[in-house]
Structures are given as C-alpha cells and as structure tokens.
C-alpha positions, 0 to 999 in steps of 0.5 A, a space after each residue: 628940755 629933757 636934760 636931767 630926765 631919766 628912763 628907768 628901763 635904761 638902768 634896769 637893763 644896764 647891768 644885764 648888758 654889761 655882764 653879757 658883753 663881759 662874758 662873751 668877750 672873755 670867752 672869745 679872747 680865751 679862744 684867741 679871737 682878735 679885733 674884738 670890741 671893748 666891753 661897755 660899762 654900765 654907766 655908758 650903757 645907761 646913758 646911751 639908752 637914756 639919750 636914745 629913748 628920749 630922742 626917739 620921742 622927738 620929731 624932726 620935720 615931722 619924722 620920728 628918729 631912727 638911729 643906730 648907736 655903737 659904743 666904740 672909739 674911732 680907731 676901732 671903726 674902718 673907716 671912721 667918718 669923724 666930726 671936726 667937733 664932737 657932739 654931746 650925747 643928748 636927745 636934741 643932738 641925736 634927733 637933729 642928726 637922725 636924718 643923715 644916718 637912718 639908712 641901714 648899716 650906718 652907726 653913730 659912734 659913741 665914746 668918752 671924750 677926753 676920757 670923761 663925758 660920752 660924746 658922738 664922734 662921727 659915723 661908721 659902717 663897720 664895727 668890730 665883733 661883739 660891739 654894743 649897739 643900740 638901735 632906735 626902731 620907732 618912738 619908745 622902741 629900742 633894741 640892744 644888739 651886738 655884731 656876731 660873726 665875720 659878716 658885718 651885717 649880722 647882729 644878734 639881739 640882747 634886749 628889747 625895750 618898749 616903754 617900761 617893758 624890758 625883754 631880755 633874750 634868754 641865752 639858754 633859748 637855743 637849748 630848748 628841747 626840739 628847738 628848730 634850727 631857725 630859732 637857734 640861728 635867730 638867737 645866735 648863741 653858741 660857744 660864746 664867741 664870734 661864729 665862723 662863717 655861718 651858713 646862710 639861713 634864708 628862713 631868718 631873712 624871710 622871717 625878717 622880711 615877712 615881719 617888715 612888710 606889716 601886712 601879716 602872712 604865713 609861710 609853710 616849709 615842707 619836705 621835698 621827699 614827700 607829698 603828704 603835705 598836699 593832704 593839708 592844702 585845698 586843691 587846686 591852690 589859687 596860685 600854684 607854681 609849676 614847675 617849682 620856682 628855683 631862684 632862692 635854691 640856686 642863689 643859696 647853692 652859689 652862696 658857698 662861693 659867692 657870699 662875699 660878693 655884693 652882687 650875690 648879696 643883692 640878688 639874694 635880698 631881692 629874691 627874699 623880698 619877692 617871696 616874703 611879699 607873696 606871704 601877704 596874699 590871703 592864704 599861705 606861701 609854700 616852700 620846700 626844704 630846698 627853698 623852691 617856691 611851690 605856691 602862694 595864697 594856699 588855703 590850709 585844711 585839716 587832713 582827712 581823719 585828723 583831729 582838730 588842734 586844741 592845744 599848743 605849747 607856747 614859749 618865748 626866748 625871753 628871760 622870766 617867761 614861763 612855758 604855757 599850753 594854750 588853745 591856739 585861738 589865744 595866739 591869734 586869728 585864722 592864720 595862727 590856728 590854721 598854721 598850728 593845724 597844718 603842723 599838727 597834721 604834718 609833723 615834718 613841716 614848719 610854719 612861720 606866721 607874721 601878725 600885722 601888729 609885729 608878733 611873729 610865731 614859728 610853729 614846729 612839732 615837738 616830739 618830746 611834748 607830742 604837741 605843736 610848739 609855738 615859738 614867739 620870736 618877734 624879740 629876735 627880729 627887730 
C-alpha cells in the first residue's frame, strides 16, 4: 500500500548522517581503532529511515511497531541470527516482524542483498562501534544513533525525526561555556573516536529513567561538603531519609571492578529505577554528589533574602537553534520555576526536571553568564 511513498525528512537527514559517520570512522581509524562498522551511504540511510517511518504508522494486532535497525553485514554481528530467506526492507515486513524484536538490545540487521537491494538478513544483539542504528520509538518518532565506546549498550544520538521535524544534535554542544558534565556525557562527543571505558555517569541513567516513567519529576544534586542547600528546602521534608541511603554510591564504588559483571549491571539498573521512581512524587528528590539519597517529595523554597528568579538562559544542543534568555515560566510549570530558583540560590547544585510530555531540562548555574542556564536535552535521551 505504501510502496513508492517518500518520507521527505529521510532525504533531508541522509547527507548529514553520512558525513557524520564518515568523519567519526576516519578519525577512529587514524587512531588505530579496529573492528569498526562500515560507514553507511546516503541511499541506504534514506531507504532505512523511509521504510521505518512508514512502518511506525502501521499497527499489528493493535500495537505500534518498536524496532531498531542496524546497518551491517552478518559477519560484523556476533553472533548473527540469520534468516534462511532475507526479508525485503519495506514497511509491511518490518511491522510484521516488530513483535519479535521490540525488546531492548535487539537489532534487525540490514545490508545489501547480492550487493544491490537492501534487505533484512536477521537479528543481532551485538554491533560494532560507530554502527549506524535507527530506532523507532513510537509512531512517527525515529532516532538516528550509533554505538560508542566498548560498552555494547552505550549509544549516542545523532538526529531525532518527529513527523516533518528534524533535530540534528550539535557536535559542538559539549564545548559550550559552563557545559555540565552530564550534558557532555549525554552528547558523547570527544576526540572523534570510540571512547575508552567511560566512567559510569549515573545522572545520565537517572535522566533516562525519569523521562521514561512519564509522570514528570525533579531531581536535585547537591554538594556533600555543605549544608547551605538546606536553606532552599522547606523543613521538615515529608520524606527525608536518615541516614542517607547509600545504595547507588556503593554500587558505583564497586563499578570500577565489576562494571562488566551482569549481576552488578542489573543491580545498578534496579537502583537507578528505584531512585528515578521517587522523582514522580510531588516535590523533588535529593541526591548528594556521591549519589546518596537524602530525601524525596521535598518542597523548594526561595532562600531567605534571595531575589526571585526572573531570567534563565536556554540552549538546546541541536543544530540551528539559537540561545535565548527567557522568563522561567516559559520553560514549564511549577517544577521548572522552582528548579531554576533552587539553582539561582545554590550555585553549586544541579537540577534535573522531566516533563510529562517528554521534555527534559538540566538547570545549572553559569558563572560566565551569571544566570541559571537551562539545557534542553530530551533529544539526547530517546
């Protein structure tokens, strides 16, 4: 039914994606990295995005497809699950196959059959670094990403396509003045090559989990060597934790030795989900910089004698967006305004705010601008 249909955004992003992968793979090879993916060509990128977009609008037995497609030949997968007969790369075939591969970490392998037409050759759970991946999140929402670093589950986003809107992640985003470490880790941009064993950034995992629960939430990260942040919280907090709950801290300390242990990975995942779940309670959850849980459901108040936050600098690490200075009410509701106030009063704190509609903002104090800086990062969390 959809044969011959064209999704304009697929062509719009194809050349950008090809240039990005070519630069990264060339830089990695120059540094003698081995086992890298094959760079995709524009025709392949466009065809994969086009087919996935139309597949995302179909429904199979009442469900919308959720699919991840990786551009690689079977010999680059370890191990490949290969079909006896390849499948055509078309929306109907992808939608029918989606229920079998919607679990996290499973990719449909796409390559050129007999060197010509693109086809789906099977599935894989392991792909090489810098492999082009397209993920279908929901109807009309696609994310172009790639595997980075030695961790097979760690990806960086390149572009987000939602209907006719295309957001290309800005590679220079991590070089912004006062860019928080969380944003730099989310961007995943560095020397242009697969990163060596990255330290676990638990705030990234918390951000992803906060956004995923869909209820909205706020998380405040405060210094452990100061009690000044208490002046910005109404006491007694309804759900204060005494003593501070150390599970995340202890798991991260073990992570140096155990990060490749599946049991440790599962324990960290459960701990992250537990803390992220607390952010859905009205108010804010509080962690110190060592990842110890201090409270949740806490009410933020303006510090005594402090001015009301009236201006916030806003940026989004997306090509073509311009920085702006706005009233914090333009960013969202009470959660956003109170988080901006907290950071204005507590310069050494960080505030993470998830909206119910999927937006995600990281608030940090900017010494350069002498303003609260709101970093819109939802394009990096899909």
